[in-house]
C-alpha positions in Angstrom: -25.1 -16.5 -30.6 -27.0 -20.3 -30.3 -29.0 -20.6 -27.4 -30.0 -24.2 -25.9 -33.6 -24.0 -23.1 -33.6 -26.9 -21.2 -37.4 -28.8 -20.1 -37.2 -30.4 -16.7 -39.9 -32.7 -15.8 -42.2 -31.5 -13.0 -44.2 -34.0 -10.7 -47.8 -35.0 -10.4 -48.6 -34.2 -7.0 -48.1 -31.2 -5.3 -46.8 -32.6 -1.9 -43.7 -33.9 -1.6 -39.4 -33.0 -1.5 -38.8 -31.4 -4.8 -34.9 -31.7 -5.7 -32.9 -29.8 -8.3 -32.4 -31.3 -11.8 -29.6 -33.2 -13.1 -28.0 -30.1 -15.1 -27.0 -26.8 -14.6 -26.7 -24.0 -17.0 -24.1 -21.8 -18.8 -25.6 -18.9 -16.1 -25.3 -21.1 -13.3 -21.7 -21.6 -13.9 -21.2 -18.2 -14.5 -22.8 -16.5 -11.5 -21.1 -19.4 -9.0 -18.1 -18.9 -10.4 -18.3 -15.1 -10.0 -20.0 -14.7 -6.6 -16.7 -16.9 -5.3 -14.6 -14.7 -7.2 -15.5 -11.4 -6.0 -15.4 -12.8 -1.9 -12.0 -13.7 -2.8 -10.6 -10.6 -4.2 -12.6 -8.2 -2.7 -14.0 -9.5 1.4 -10.1 -10.6 1.7 -8.7 -7.2 1.9 -7.2 -5.9 4.4 -6.0 -2.6 3.4 -3.6 0.0 5.9 -5.4 3.2 7.4 -5.4 6.0 4.3 -3.7 9.4 4.8 -5.6 11.4 7.3 -7.2 14.4 5.6 -9.5 17.0 6.3 -11.6 18.2 3.6 -13.0 21.8 3.7 -15.2 21.1 0.8 -17.9 18.7 -0.4 -15.9 18.1 -4.1 -12.9 17.1 -1.6 -15.5 14.7 0.9 -16.5 13.2 -2.8 -12.7 12.8 -3.8 -12.1 11.3 -0.3 -14.8 8.2 -0.5 -13.7 7.8 -3.9 -10.4 7.2 -2.8 -11.2 4.6 -0.4 -13.2 2.6 -3.5 -10.4 3.2 -5.8 -8.1 1.5 -3.7 -10.1 -1.4 -3.0 -10.5 -1.3 -6.9 -7.0 -1.6 -7.7 -6.3 -3.7 -4.9 -8.8 -6.1 -6.9 -7.3 -6.0 -9.6 -3.7 -6.8 -8.3 -5.2 -9.9 -6.7 -7.1 -10.8 -9.9 -3.7 -10.6 -11.7 -1.1 -11.5 -9.0 -2.7 -13.2 -5.9 0.9 -13.9 -4.8 1.4 -10.3 -3.7 -1.4 -10.4 -0.9 0.0 -14.1 -0.3 3.2 -12.5 1.0 2.3 -9.8 2.4 -0.5 -12.1 4.6 2.5 -14.0 5.5 4.7 -11.7 6.6 2.2 -10.1 8.2 1.5 -12.9 10.3 5.3 -13.2 11.2 5.3 -10.1 12.6 2.4 -10.4 14.7 3.6 -13.6 16.2 6.6 -12.4 17.2 5.6 -8.9 18.1 2.6 -10.1 20.2 4.6 -11.4 23.5 7.1 -8.8 23.1 4.6 -6.4 23.7 2.5 -8.5 25.8 5.8 -8.0 28.5 5.4 -3.8 28.4 1.5 -4.0 28.3 1.8 -6.3 31.9 4.1 -3.4 33.2 2.2 -0.7 31.8 -1.5 -2.1 32.8 -2.7 -2.1 29.7 -4.7 -4.6 27.7 -2.8 -5.7 24.2 -3.8 -8.5 21.9 -3.2 -9.6 18.4 -5.7 -7.4 17.1 -3.6 -4.5 18.6 -0.3 -5.9 16.9 -2.1 -6.6 13.5 -3.4 -2.9 14.2 0.0 -1.4 14.6 1.2 -3.0 11.2 -1.7 -1.5 9.6 -0.9 2.4 10.7 -3.3 2.3 13.2 -1.0 4.1 15.9 0.7 7.7 15.1 2.8 9.1 16.8 2.8 12.7 17.7 6.4 14.8 18.3 5.8 17.6 20.7 8.0 21.0 19.4 9.9 21.6 22.5 10.2 25.3 22.0 8.4 28.1 20.8 11.5 28.8 18.1 10.9 25.6 16.9 7.1 26.2 16.1 6.3 27.0 12.4 5.3 30.4 11.9 4.5 32.8 9.0 7.8 33.2 8.6 9.2 29.1 8.6 6.6 28.1 5.9 4.4 24.6 6.9 3.1 21.6 5.2 -0.3 20.9 3.7 -1.5 24.0 5.4 -1.5 22.5 9.0 -1.6 25.3 11.7 -1.1 23.2 15.1 -1.4 19.9 15.9 -3.7 19.2 19.4 -1.4 19.2 22.5 -1.0 16.5 24.6 -3.8 17.0 26.9 -6.3 17.2 24.3 -5.4 13.2 23.4 -4.7 12.3 27.4 -7.2 9.1 27.4 -8.4 8.8 31.1 -6.6 5.3 31.5 -3.3 6.2 30.1 -0.6 8.9 30.5 0.4 7.8 26.8 -2.4 10.5 25.3 -4.6 7.5 22.9 -7.0 9.4 20.5 -8.6 8.5 17.1 -9.4 12.8 16.6 -6.4 13.2 14.5 -5.1 16.8 14.3 -6.9 19.7 12.3 -5.0 21.9 10.2 -5.9 25.6 9.4 -6.1 25.9 5.6 -5.8 29.8 6.4 -2.0 30.0 7.7 -0.8 26.8 5.0 2.4 26.6 3.3 3.3 23.6 0.8 7.1 24.1 1.7 9.7 22.5 3.5 11.3 23.4 6.8 14.0 26.1 7.0 16.4 23.8 8.4 16.0 21.6 5.3 16.3 24.1 3.0 19.2 25.6 3.8 20.8 21.9 4.2 20.1 20.5 1.0 20.8 24.6 -1.0 24.3 23.2 0.8 24.7 20.5 -0.6 22.9 19.9 -3.8 25.6 21.1 -7.2 25.1 23.3 -9.4 25.0 21.1 -12.1 21.8 19.2 -10.8 19.8 22.7 -9.7 20.2 23.9 -13.1 19.5 20.6 -14.4 15.8 20.8 -11.8 16.5 18.3 -9.8 18.3 20.6 -6.7 16.9 20.7 -3.5 13.9 21.9 -2.9 14.7 24.7 -1.1 14.9 26.1 -4.7 11.1 24.9 -5.3 9.8 25.7 -2.1 11.0 29.5 -2.6 7.5 29.7 -4.7 4.9 31.1 -3.3 2.1 27.9 -2.4 -1.8 29.6 -2.4 -4.4 28.1 -0.1 -7.8 28.9 0.4 -11.0 27.8 2.6 -12.6 26.1 -0.1 -9.7 24.1 -1.1 -6.3 24.1 -0.3 -4.1 24.2 -3.2 -0.6 24.7 -3.6 1.8 25.6 -6.5 5.4 25.8 -7.8 4.8 27.8 -10.4 7.5 30.9 -11.7 5.3 34.3 -11.3 4.9 36.9 -13.9 7.1 39.9 -14.2 5.5 43.4 -14.6 7.3 46.5 -16.3 7.5 49.6 -14.0 4.8 52.5 -14.7 5.8 55.0 -17.2 3.8 57.5 -16.1 1.6 57.5 -18.8 -2.8 57.4 -18.5 -4.6 53.7 -18.6 -6.1 55.4 -21.5 -2.8 55.9 -23.5 -1.5 52.2 -23.5 -4.3 49.3 -24.8 -5.3 46.7 -22.1 -3.8 43.4 -23.1 -5.4 40.8 -21.5 -2.9 38.4 -19.4 -2.0 35.1 -20.9 -4.3 32.4 -19.0 -2.5 30.6 -15.8 -3.0 27.0 -15.5 -4.6 26.4 -11.7 -2.9 25.8 -8.8 -4.0 21.8 -8.7 -3.0 21.4 -12.5 0.5 23.1 -12.0 1.0 20.8 -8.8 0.0 18.0 -10.5 2.3 18.7 -13.2 5.3 18.9 -10.7 3.9 15.4 -9.5 4.3 13.7 -12.4 7.6 15.5 -13.3 9.2 14.3 -10.6 8.2 10.8 -10.8 9.3 10.5 -14.4 12.4 11.9 -13.4 12.5 9.3 -10.5 11.6 6.6 -13.4 14.1 8.4 -15.9 17.1 7.8 -13.3 16.0 4.0 -12.2 16.6 3.3 -16.0 19.7 4.9 -16.4 21.2 2.7 -13.8 21.0 5.2 -11.4 19.8 5.1 -7.5 17.4 7.9 -6.6 19.3 10.6 -4.3 18.2 12.1 -1.0 16.7 15.2 -2.7 14.6 13.4 -4.9 12.8 11.4 -2.1 12.3 14.2 0.0 10.6 16.0 -3.2 9.0 13.5 -4.3 7.5 13.0 -0.4 6.3 16.7 -0.1 4.9 16.8 -3.4 2.3 13.9 -2.7 1.8 15.6 0.1 1.0 18.8 -1.0 -1.0 17.0 -4.1 -3.2 14.9 -1.1 -4.0 18.1 0.3 -5.1 19.5 -2.6 -7.3 17.1 -3.6 -8.6 16.1 -0.5 -7.9 18.5 2.3 -5.1 19.3 4.8 -2.9 16.9 5.5 -2.2 16.0 9.1 1.4 16.4 9.1 3.9 19.1 9.6 7.7 19.5 9.4 9.9 19.1 12.4 13.0 21.7 12.6 14.7 19.3 15.2 13.8 15.6 13.7 14.7 17.5 9.9 18.2 18.1 11.5 18.4 15.0 13.4 17.7 13.1 9.9 19.8 14.9 7.8 22.9 14.1 10.6 22.0 10.8 10.0 21.9 10.6 6.3 25.4 12.1 6.5 26.9 9.5 8.8 24.8 6.6 6.9 26.2 7.8 3.2 29.6 8.5 4.3 30.0 5.5 5.7 32.2 2.8 3.9 30.6 -0.4 2.7 28.5 -2.0 0.2 25.1 -1.9 -1.1 23.9 -3.0 1.8 24.6 -1.6 5.6 25.4 -4.0 8.4 21.9 -4.5 9.3 20.9 -5.4 5.8 18.7 -2.4 5.4 19.4 -1.4 1.5 21.2 2.5 2.0 18.8 3.9 -0.7 16.0 2.0 1.4 17.0 4.1 4.7 17.4 7.9 3.0 14.2 7.1 2.0 12.8 6.3 5.2 14.7 9.0 7.2 13.6 11.2 4.9 10.4 10.1 5.6 10.5 10.3 9.3 11.0 14.7 9.7 7.5 15.1 10.2 5.7 15.8 13.9 3.0 12.6 13.1 4.9 9.3 12.7 3.3 6.1 12.9 4.4 3.6 14.4 4.4 0.0 13.5 4.3 -2.9 16.0 8.5 -3.1 15.5 8.7 0.8 16.0 6.6 0.9 18.8 8.5 -1.9 20.5 11.6 0.2 20.0 10.0 3.7 21.3 8.6 1.8 24.6 12.2 0.1 24.9 13.9 3.7 24.7 11.7 5.5 26.6 10.0 7.1 24.0 6.8 6.0 24.6 6.3 6.2 28.3 3.2 3.5 28.0 1.7 1.8 25.7 -1.3 3.1 24.9 -4.5 2.1 26.6 -6.9 0.9 23.7 -9.2 -2.1 24.4 -10.1 -5.1 22.1 -13.9 -3.7 21.9 -12.5 -0.4 20.7 -10.8 -2.0 17.6 -13.8 -4.2 17.2 -16.0 -1.3 17.0 -13.6 0.6 13.8 -13.6 -2.7 12.2 -16.1 -3.2 9.4 -15.3 -7.0 9.1 -17.9 -9.7 10.2 -17.5 -13.2 11.2 -20.4 -14.7 9.6 -19.3 -13.2 6.1 -15.6 -14.6 6.8 -17.9 -17.7 7.8 -20.0 -17.6 4.2 -16.8 -17.2 2.1 -15.2 -20.1 3.8 -18.0 -22.2 2.8 -18.2 -21.1 -0.5 -14.7 -21.9 -1.4 -15.2 -25.0 0.7 -18.2 -26.1 -1.4 -16.4 -25.6 -5.0 -13.3 -27.8 -4.3 -15.9 -30.6 -3.0 -18.2 -30.3 -5.9 -15.1 -30.2 -8.3 -13.8 -33.3 -6.2 -17.1 -34.8 -6.7 -17.0 -34.1 -10.3 -13.5 -35.3 -11.2 -14.6 -39.0 -9.0 -18.4 -38.9 -11.2 -15.8 -38.7 -15.1 -17.8 -35.5 -15.5 -15.2 -32.4 -17.0 -15.4 -28.9 -15.4 -15.0 -25.3 -17.0 -11.8 -23.8 -17.0 -13.3 -20.6 -15.1 -14.2 -23.3 -12.4 -10.5 -24.3 -12.5 -8.9 -21.0 -12.8 -11.9 -19.9 -9.5 -10.1 -22.6 -7.7 -7.1 -21.4 -8.1 -8.0 -18.0 -6.2 -10.0 -20.0 -3.9 -7.4 -21.5 -2.4 -5.2 -18.5 -2.2 -7.8 -16.9 -0.6 -8.5 -19.8 1.9 -5.2 -19.7 3.1 -5.0 -15.4 3.3 -8.3 -15.5 5.3 -7.1 -17.8 7.9 -3.5 -15.6 8.3 -5.7 -12.2 8.2 -8.5 -13.5 10.7 -7.2 -11.2 13.7 -6.6 -8.6 11.4 -9.2 -5.7 11.2 -10.6 -4.7 8.0 -11.6 -1.2 6.6 -10.7 0.9 9.5 -10.4 4.2 8.5 -9.1 6.5 11.6 -5.9 5.9 13.3 -5.5 6.5 17.5 -2.7 9.4 18.3 0.1 8.7 20.8 2.4 11.7 22.3 5.6 11.2 22.4 7.8 11.6 25.8 10.6 13.6 24.0 12.0 14.5 20.7 13.6 11.0 19.0 17.4 11.5 19.5 20.1 10.5 16.9 20.1 6.7 17.6 16.5 6.7 18.1 15.8 7.9 15.0 18.4 5.6 13.3 16.4 3.0 14.8 12.7 4.3 13.4 14.1 4.3 10.2 15.2 1.1 10.4 12.8 -0.6 11.6 10.2 1.2 9.4 8.0 -1.8 6.9 9.6 -2.0 3.8 8.9 -0.3 0.6 7.5 2.8 2.6 9.1 5.6 2.1 5.8 8.0 2.3 4.5 10.4 4.7 1.9 10.0 7.6 1.0 6.6 6.7 1.9 3.3 5.6 1.6 2.4 2.3 -0.7 -0.8 1.1 2.0 -2.9 0.2 5.2 -2.2 2.9 5.7 -5.2 4.9 6.9 -5.4 8.7 10.4 -5.9 9.8 10.5 -8.4 12.6 12.5 -7.0 15.5 13.5 -9.8 17.7 15.9 -8.0 20.0 19.0 -9.0 18.0 19.0 -7.8 14.3 16.4 -5.3 13.2 16.0 -6.9 10.0 16.5 -10.6 9.6 15.1 -11.2 6.3 11.3 -10.4 5.8 12.1 -9.8 2.2 13.3 -13.0 1.6 10.3 -14.7 3.8 7.5 -12.2 1.3 9.3 -13.5 -1.7 9.4 -17.0 -0.9 5.7 -16.9 0.3 4.8 -14.7 -2.9 6.4 -17.6 -5.3 5.2 -20.9 -3.5 1.9 -19.2 -4.1 2.6 -18.5 -7.5 3.5 -22.3 -8.3 0.1 -22.9 -6.4 -2.1 -20.5 -8.7 -0.1 -21.6 -11.8 -0.5 -25.5 -10.6 -3.9 -25.7 -10.8 -4.1 -24.5 -13.9 -2.8 -27.5 -15.2 -5.7 -29.5 -14.1 -7.0 -28.5 -17.6 -4.0 -29.6 -19.3 -6.8 -32.5 -21.6 -9.6 -29.8 -21.6 -11.2 -30.1 -25.4 -10.2 -26.3 -26.1 -12.4 -24.8 -29.8 -8.8 -24.8 -31.3 -5.3 -26.3 -31.2 -3.9 -23.1 -30.9 -5.7 -22.2 -27.6 -5.3 -26.0 -26.1 -1.2 -25.3 -26.2 -1.3 -21.7 -25.1 -3.5 -22.6 -22.3 -0.8 -25.4 -21.8 2.3 -22.7 -22.0 0.4 -19.9 -20.3 -0.1 -22.4 -17.1 3.6 -23.7 -16.7 4.9 -20.0 -17.5 2.2 -19.0 -14.5 4.0 -21.7 -12.4 7.3 -21.4 -12.5 7.2 -17.9 -13.3 6.9 -16.4 -9.6 9.8 -17.7 -7.6 12.4 -16.7 -11.5 12.7 -13.1 -9.7 13.7 -14.9 -6.4 16.4 -17.4 -7.7 17.8 -14.6 -10.4 17.6 -11.6 -7.8 20.0 -14.1 -5.2 22.4 -15.5 -8.0 22.4 -11.3 -8.5 23.1 -10.6 -4.9 26.1 -12.9 -5.2 28.1 -10.8 -7.8 27.7 -7.8 -5.5 31.4 -8.1 -3.9 33.1 -8.8 -8.1 31.4 -6.2 -9.9 30.1 -2.3 -9.8 26.9 -1.5 -8.6 25.9 0.5 -11.9 26.6 -3.4 -13.8 24.2 -5.0 -11.1 21.5 -2.2 -12.0 21.3 -3.4 -15.4 21.7 -7.1 -14.6 18.7 -6.2 -12.4 17.0 -4.1 -15.5 17.9 -6.8 -17.9 16.4 -9.6 -15.7 14.0 -8.7 -14.1 11.6 -6.6 -16.7 10.7 -8.5 -19.3 10.0 -11.2 -16.5 6.7 -9.5 -15.4 5.4 -8.3 -18.7 5.7 -12.1 -19.9 3.8 -13.1 -17.0 1.1 -10.6 -17.0 0.3 -11.6 -20.3 0.0 -15.2 -19.8 -2.5 -14.5 -16.7 -4.4 -12.4 -19.1 -4.9 -15.0 -21.7 -6.3 -17.3 -18.6 -8.3 -15.0 -17.8 -10.0 -14.5 -20.6 -9.7 -17.7 -22.2 -11.2 -18.8 -19.0 -14.4 -16.8 -19.7 -14.2 -17.2 -23.8 -14.6 -21.1 -23.3 -18.2 -21.4 -21.7 -19.7 -21.0 -25.5 -17.5 -24.2 -26.3 -18.3 -26.2 -23.0 -18.9 -30.2 -23.6 -22.3 -30.9 -23.2 -21.5 -33.2 -20.0 -20.0 -29.8 -18.4 -23.8 -29.0 -17.6 -24.4 -32.6 -15.7 -24.5 -31.9 -12.0 -23.7 -34.0 -9.3 -25.2 -34.7 -5.5 -23.0 -31.4 -4.2 -26.0 -29.2 -6.1 -28.7 -30.1 -3.2 -26.2 -28.6 -0.5 -26.8 -24.9 0.4 -24.2 -22.5 -1.5 -24.6 -19.1 -3.1 -25.1 -18.1 -6.5 
């Protein structure tokens, strides 16, 4: 490696104000770019509230802390490779906040409780969880009726009552008891699904979760773990003394956590295989998948604040039978995908339901909630980990980079490809910062509300329709979920189109800014053409899936569902791979080119004297 050391002239006299030199080094470009890149991919994250667990051991506590860090790192990588995903989610969250806040304010005035945009954003992050009471003692889980993830009992409404609100908003999650836990589905679910599963499905291992739930689940006070493995049968005693038959060591059995992890992985692979074969996941698959996810979380992080609700399970299965037996196309009249709706209904079979802003509005309209929760804005800010100074510092860094690149262009000085790549991230990050200005950050615990009654058939159906898109999990919202807007007329009004449109527009902006280096003198001619091709693919690739999706959707009336599935696979599977490799080349080449920059790239402009980080 060739290293060049620069030498600057020092002043002759000690008094005076000394400006920086008219040059910069490679490390200046790298550190300044990395500082902005970290701000754009780490501090702008506004992730949803995670799954609520109660660690029982030190190892589970460590795992819970690492889970939060790994989740942010995973989304940081997603932002690096596909920043339009975060942009699309931010624009749908902003739309949900703008439309739901005035509607919820009307009920807030009626209930005499505070409500702001912070409350609406917190609701769309999973910050309000509705606990469904068990109306009779017969419905409460007993030792004869298995319970999920070791949950013993939820707190009574009196435990969560707030002095200012009869609807009981509390931040203390229900504490499960690991001694009495089971990782099985409820009796109502088991009886209903066993009767609906075909012998072929059961033979193939894809039957109802009742078959899996008959396996015993072990739990201890140190760590909650469940297993669905077979039990070893023993030969009856022949009456001979122990010394007559030599003792054979028992074969080593895998631990409960290993078996459960294998079952969870097998379920994921089975769903993937069905998707690749053009089949849609069934109710059985979705229920088993979510059950095993909760069991896996309980084994790794401690008991989960979720229990099956017998009455809700029966109501959910009745709605599923009604939805699946209704004649019609692939989508319901409400615009909801049938499979997505069935998955949402299976996620509403427990006694804890996270409410989005649209779901909370519907629950208040129908009387499922007596009053909106009494949570002040200061209470939310107290949990909010974001800081206004950090936001302003990040915005200042982004603006400084833009001014510096504009001044270099005006002075005829070239900029490095790394700075152009960081500029592309910065432009999207600036808009994401502004759209998420009222969204809290890194809130770990939700507020628990108590329902006035058990949801009826129509109410449960409405909650499932209003559940955020791409969310089939229990007891929380996934970070990729999109809020559904309820405007009082239609329950589902094109949030997916807004997300796709916003993601496509931001992707075109991100890739188009890389075209600014079209004539940059890269080390080889091949790198010049690869950069141009990758920039063109990055700018034109994001809107391609949406255009193809709309074209395929127009063919629904003229072809079968299996043909539609195959068309989606053929057209959409290669596009993400091509886009991934194009962006990986831009990312790698931006850092590699630091060693081959033209000499004029190291000259500075007047912006180097302005205060900035890096």
